[in-house]
Every structure is written in C-alpha cells, then in structure tokens.
N, C-alpha and C positions, 0 to 999 in steps of 0.2 A: 618706175623711175627711167628716165631717158638717159642714155649714155651717150655723151657727146662724141660726134664722129671726128676722127683725127684727119685733118686734111693739111696740105702743105702751107696753106694761108695761115694756120694756126702757129707756125714756127717761123713765119716771116716777119720782119719788122712791122709794128704797127703804123699805119699810116693815118694822118688826120683827114677828116672830110673837108674842113676848112681851116684856115690859119690866117690870123691877122698879119698885116704887112710888118709889124715891128718884130713878131717872133720870126717870120720868114727872113727878115734881114739879119737877126741874130744866128739863125741857123746857117745861113750863107757864110757869115763872117767867121763862125766857129769851124766850119768844114774847110774854109780857105786857110785859117791859121793851123788847123791840123796837118793840112797838106804841106804847109811851109815847114812846120816841126818835123814832119817825116823826111822832108829833103835834108835836114840838118842831122839826122841820126847817123851814126856809124853803120856801115854795111852789116857788121854782125849783130850789133844791137837790134836794128831793124828786123833781122831774121829772127833773133831770139824773142822779140816782142810778138812778132808774127806767129810764132810757134805757141807763145803763151796764150794769145787770143784764141787760136785753133783749139787748144786744150781746154780753155774756159767753155767755149762753144760746145764741144763735145760732152763736157760734164753737164751743161745745162740741157742738152738734149737727153742725156741719160736720166736726169731727174724728171723731166717731162714725161719719158716713156715709163718710168716707174710710178709715177702719179697716175697715168692713163691705166696702167696695169692694175694698180690698187683700185680704181674706180670700176674696172671690169670685174674683178674679184669680188668686191663688194656687192655688185649688182647681182652676180651669179649666186652668192651666198644668200642674198636676201630671197632671191627668186626660189632657191632650193628650200629654204626654211619656210616659205609661205606655202609650198606645194604639199598637199596632205600626203602622207606616206601610203604606199599602195601595198599594205599588208592585209592579207585575207585569210 
C-alpha cells in the first residue's frame, strides 16, 4: 500500500482546471457581495468572525493530520503483521 505524501498543495484550496464563463461570473459576483457584506459588519463582529474562521481552519487541519496519522499507523501495522516473525 502506498501512503500518500503530505504536501502543502493538499491543504490549499482546490482550483479548477477550467471553468465555464457563467460559473466564473457567479464566483466573481459572490466574492464582490461578500466583500460588501464584510464592510458592513461592526468591527468587533468582523474580528469575532475572523477568530471563528481561524479556529475552524485549525480544527480542519487537526482532523487532516489525525487522518494522515491513522493512514501511517495502518500501513505500519499491516507491514508488521505481514512480516514473518524472526524467532529461531
């Protein structure tokens, strides 16, 4: 079993190879409206929201790290159990 190598690109946002114009327009419109909404938030609310997103991102990284650790442990255990014991 090959263990996937952890690289920074695995934790960066996924990017599409190609995108149709309608979807691109919708994404641009959404980004603009989100920016406008951000300008309307009270400074304290914006700060609290930023903290919440930061916590959610950290939690997601922890879950990914635990999953990766589990994959490594599983691979090691499989390799150990398939290796004949060296008792003579």
